[in-house]
C-alpha positions as CSV (number, residue, x, y, z in Angstrom):
1,M,26.0,21.3,41.4
2,Q,27.0,22.2,38.2
3,R,27.6,18.3,37.7
4,R,23.8,17.1,38.3
5,L,22.9,20.2,36.2
6,V,24.6,18.3,33.2
7,I,23.1,14.9,34.2
8,S,19.9,16.4,34.3
9,A,20.1,18.0,31.1
10,V,21.2,14.7,29.2
11,T,18.9,12.4,30.7
12,A,16.1,14.9,29.9
13,A,17.2,15.2,26.1
14,L,17.5,11.5,26.1
15,C,13.5,11.1,27.5
16,G,12.6,13.9,24.3
17,T,14.3,12.1,21.8
18,T,12.8,8.6,23.4
19,L,9.3,10.2,23.4
20,A,9.8,11.8,20.0
21,G,10.6,8.6,18.7
22,T,7.5,7.2,20.2
23,A,5.1,9.9,18.7
24,S,6.7,9.8,15.5
25,S,6.2,5.8,15.2
26,A,2.5,6.4,16.8
27,S,1.4,8.9,14.4
28,A,2.8,6.5,11.5
29,A,0.1,3.7,12.8
30,P,-3.0,3.7,10.9
31,K,-5.9,5.2,12.7
32,A,-8.5,2.6,13.5
33,V,-11.7,2.9,10.7
34,D,-14.5,0.8,10.5
35,C,-15.5,0.4,7.1
36,R,-19.1,-0.5,7.5
37,K,-19.6,2.9,8.8
38,V,-17.4,5.2,6.9
39,K,-16.9,5.4,3.3
40,C,-13.7,3.9,2.5
41,V,-11.7,3.6,-0.3
42,A,-8.2,1.4,-0.8
43,L,-5.9,3.2,-3.2
44,T,-3.3,0.7,-4.4
45,F,-0.5,1.3,-6.5
46,D,1.7,-1.6,-8.6
47,D,4.9,-2.2,-9.9
48,G,7.4,-0.1,-7.6
49,P,9.4,1.4,-5.4
50,V,10.7,3.6,-8.3
51,K,12.4,7.0,-7.8
52,D,9.1,8.8,-8.2
53,T,7.3,6.7,-5.5
54,Q,9.1,9.0,-2.8
55,R,7.4,11.8,-4.3
56,L,3.9,10.0,-4.1
57,L,4.6,9.2,-0.3
58,N,5.1,12.9,0.0
59,L,2.0,14.0,-1.8
60,L,0.0,11.2,0.4
61,K,1.6,12.7,3.6
62,A,0.8,16.4,2.4
63,N,-2.7,15.5,1.5
64,G,-4.3,14.5,4.6
65,D,-2.3,11.5,5.7
66,A,-3.8,9.3,3.2
67,R,-3.0,5.5,3.5
68,A,-2.1,3.7,0.4
69,T,-0.9,-0.2,-0.3
70,F,1.8,-0.5,-2.5
71,Y,2.1,-4.0,-4.5
72,A,5.7,-3.9,-4.8
73,V,8.1,-5.9,-7.3
74,G,11.0,-7.9,-5.8
75,T,13.6,-6.3,-8.2
76,N,12.6,-2.8,-7.5
77,V,12.3,-3.1,-4.0
78,Q,15.8,-4.2,-4.1
79,K,17.3,-1.5,-6.0
80,N,14.8,1.1,-3.9
81,P,15.2,-0.6,-0.4
82,A,14.9,2.9,1.3
83,T,11.7,3.9,-0.7
84,M,10.1,0.7,0.5
85,K,11.1,1.2,4.2
86,A,9.9,4.5,4.0
87,A,6.7,3.6,2.7
88,A,6.2,0.7,5.5
89,T,6.9,3.6,8.2
90,A,4.8,5.9,7.3
91,G,2.1,3.2,7.7
92,H,1.0,2.0,4.1
93,Q,1.1,-1.3,3.7
94,I,3.0,-2.9,1.6
95,G,2.2,-6.3,-0.9
96,N,4.4,-8.8,-2.6
97,H,3.6,-8.4,-6.6
98,S,6.0,-10.9,-7.6
99,W,9.9,-11.0,-8.0
100,D,10.2,-9.5,-11.8
101,H,6.3,-9.2,-12.9
102,A,5.9,-12.0,-14.5
103,D,2.9,-13.9,-16.1
104,L,2.7,-16.6,-12.9
105,T,0.0,-18.5,-15.3
106,K,2.7,-19.5,-17.8
107,L,5.4,-20.7,-14.7
108,S,5.6,-24.0,-13.3
109,A,4.4,-24.4,-9.7
110,A,8.3,-24.4,-8.4
111,K,9.0,-21.2,-10.4
112,I,5.4,-19.2,-8.9
113,K,6.8,-20.2,-5.6
114,S,10.2,-18.7,-6.0
115,Q,8.4,-15.2,-7.5
116,F,6.4,-15.0,-4.2
117,S,9.2,-15.8,-2.0
118,R,12.1,-14.1,-3.6
119,A,9.6,-11.0,-3.4
120,D,9.0,-11.5,0.3
121,T,12.6,-11.8,1.2
122,A,13.3,-8.4,-0.3
123,I,10.1,-6.7,1.0
124,K,11.5,-7.9,4.3
125,D,15.1,-7.6,4.1
126,A,14.0,-3.9,3.7
127,T,10.8,-3.1,6.0
128,G,11.1,-5.8,8.4
129,K,7.9,-7.7,7.7
130,K,6.4,-10.4,5.3
131,P,3.5,-9.4,3.1
132,T,0.0,-10.6,4.3
133,T,-1.5,-10.2,0.8
134,V,-0.1,-11.2,-2.9
135,R,-1.4,-9.3,-6.0
136,A,-0.6,-11.8,-9.2
137,P,0.7,-9.8,-12.2
138,Y,-1.9,-8.9,-15.1
139,G,-4.3,-10.2,-12.6
140,A,-3.0,-13.7,-14.0
141,H,-4.0,-16.2,-11.8
142,N,-5.0,-20.1,-11.6
143,A,-4.8,-22.8,-8.7
144,A,-1.2,-22.9,-9.0
145,V,-0.7,-19.0,-8.3
146,R,-3.7,-19.5,-5.6
147,S,-2.0,-22.6,-4.1
148,A,1.7,-21.0,-4.1
149,A,0.3,-17.5,-2.9
150,G,-0.4,-18.9,0.4
151,R,-1.9,-16.1,1.3
152,P,-5.0,-14.0,0.3
153,L,-4.8,-12.5,-3.4
154,V,-6.3,-9.1,-3.6
155,H,-7.3,-7.6,-7.0
156,W,-9.5,-4.7,-7.4
157,S,-12.8,-3.5,-8.3
158,V,-11.8,0.0,-10.2
159,D,-9.4,-0.5,-12.8
160,T,-8.2,2.9,-14.1
161,L,-5.9,2.1,-17.0
162,D,-3.1,4.6,-16.2
163,W,-0.9,2.7,-17.7
164,K,-2.2,2.9,-21.2
165,Y,-4.1,6.5,-21.2
166,R,-1.3,8.2,-19.4
167,D,-3.7,11.3,-18.8
168,T,-3.5,12.7,-15.4
169,A,-7.1,14.6,-16.0
170,R,-8.8,11.8,-16.9
171,L,-7.3,9.3,-14.5
172,I,-8.8,11.8,-11.7
173,K,-12.4,12.0,-13.4
174,Y,-12.4,8.3,-13.8
175,V,-11.6,7.3,-9.9
176,N,-13.8,10.1,-8.8
177,A,-16.7,8.5,-11.2
178,Q,-16.1,4.9,-10.7
179,T,-15.3,4.8,-7.2
180,K,-17.8,3.4,-4.5
181,P,-17.6,2.6,-0.7
182,G,-15.5,-0.7,-0.5
183,D,-13.5,-0.3,-3.5
184,I,-10.1,-1.1,-4.4
185,V,-8.4,1.0,-6.9
186,L,-5.8,0.2,-9.3
187,M,-2.9,2.6,-10.3
188,H,0.7,2.2,-11.0
189,D,3.2,4.4,-9.0
190,I,6.3,3.8,-11.9
191,H,4.0,6.5,-14.3
192,R,4.3,10.3,-13.4
193,T,1.3,10.9,-14.6
194,T,-0.6,8.8,-12.2
195,V,1.5,10.4,-9.1
196,D,0.8,13.7,-10.6
197,A,-3.4,12.9,-10.3
198,V,-2.8,11.9,-6.7
199,P,-3.5,15.1,-4.8
200,G,-6.7,15.6,-7.3
201,I,-8.3,12.3,-6.3
202,I,-7.9,12.3,-2.8
203,K,-9.5,16.2,-3.1
204,A,-12.5,14.8,-5.5
205,L,-12.8,11.8,-3.2
206,K,-12.6,13.7,0.1
207,A,-15.4,15.7,-1.2
208,R,-17.7,12.9,-1.5
209,G,-17.0,11.9,2.2
210,F,-14.4,8.9,1.5
211,T,-11.8,8.2,3.9
212,F,-8.4,6.6,2.6
213,V,-7.2,3.1,3.9
214,T,-4.9,0.3,3.7
215,V,-6.4,-3.2,2.0
216,D,-6.0,-4.6,5.5
217,Q,-7.9,-1.4,7.2
218,L,-10.4,-2.0,4.4
219,F,-11.5,-5.4,5.0
220,A,-11.0,-5.2,9.1
221,P,-12.1,-7.2,11.6
222,V,-12.7,-10.1,8.6
223,K,-9.7,-11.8,7.7
224,L,-9.3,-12.4,3.8
225,P,-9.1,-16.2,2.8
226,V,-6.0,-17.8,2.3
227,G,-5.7,-18.6,-1.8
228,K,-8.8,-16.8,-3.3
229,V,-8.9,-13.7,-4.8
230,T,-10.5,-10.7,-3.3
231,Y,-11.8,-7.5,-5.6
232,H,-13.8,-5.4,-3.0
233,N,-15.7,-5.0,-0.2
234,R,-18.5,-3.1,-1.5
235,A,-21.1,-5.4,0.7
236,A,-19.7,-4.0,3.6
237,Y,-20.9,-0.5,3.9
238,R,-24.0,-0.4,5.9
239,P,-24.6,3.3,7.1
C-alpha cells in the first residue's frame, strides 16, 4: 500500500511538472490579434542583445506582457545567447540585423550573404529558429542586399533617433506623439535611456488604446514580400 502511494505521488508530481511546463509555454505564445480591427504598434529594438536587454525583457513582462521584435546583431547574439533565448521563449520575435552591423551596400554580394548567414546561425543556435525577417543596418539597402536577404526586409515608420538624443523623457513624448496604428517604431536596446523609457512608452500608448505586437502579428494574415522593404502597416487598420 505504501509503495502504491509513493508511485502515485511521484506520478502526480511528474504530471504537475509537465502541465506547468505546458502552461508556461502557452503563456509565452503571442495571442491572436487582428490589427485590421485593433490599434497595433510594433516596438522594435536593434543592435542587441546586450546586458541591459534582460532588463528590457523584464520591463516588457511587467508592463502588460507587451510583445516586441528584436533585430539582433550576430556578434552580440554569440556573446549573449541566453538572453536571446529568453527573448524568444517569452514570445518576442527575433529578426536578423546582420553579423556585425556593417553597411551592407558597401560589401560584395558574397560578403552580404555571409553577414546574413552568420547571424542566422548564431540566432538559430540560441533560439532554435532561423529569423523570418531581416533589417539592414542603417536602413541601407540596394538590389544586392535585398536579394541576399532572401526574406522580407522590415524597416520602420517611426524613427525615434534614440541613439542621438539619449533622452528618456524626449523618447516617451516623441513615440506617443508620432505613433499611429500599424506603425513600426525603431529603438535600440543598447542604450540605457531607451530601456528606461519603455514603461512610459507602454503607459502612454496603452492610454490611447494600442496593443503591442510583433512584426509578424502586425501584418497577419498577410505574408510580406520576399526581397522587398516594408515600413509599416497603417493601411490595414479599419475599425
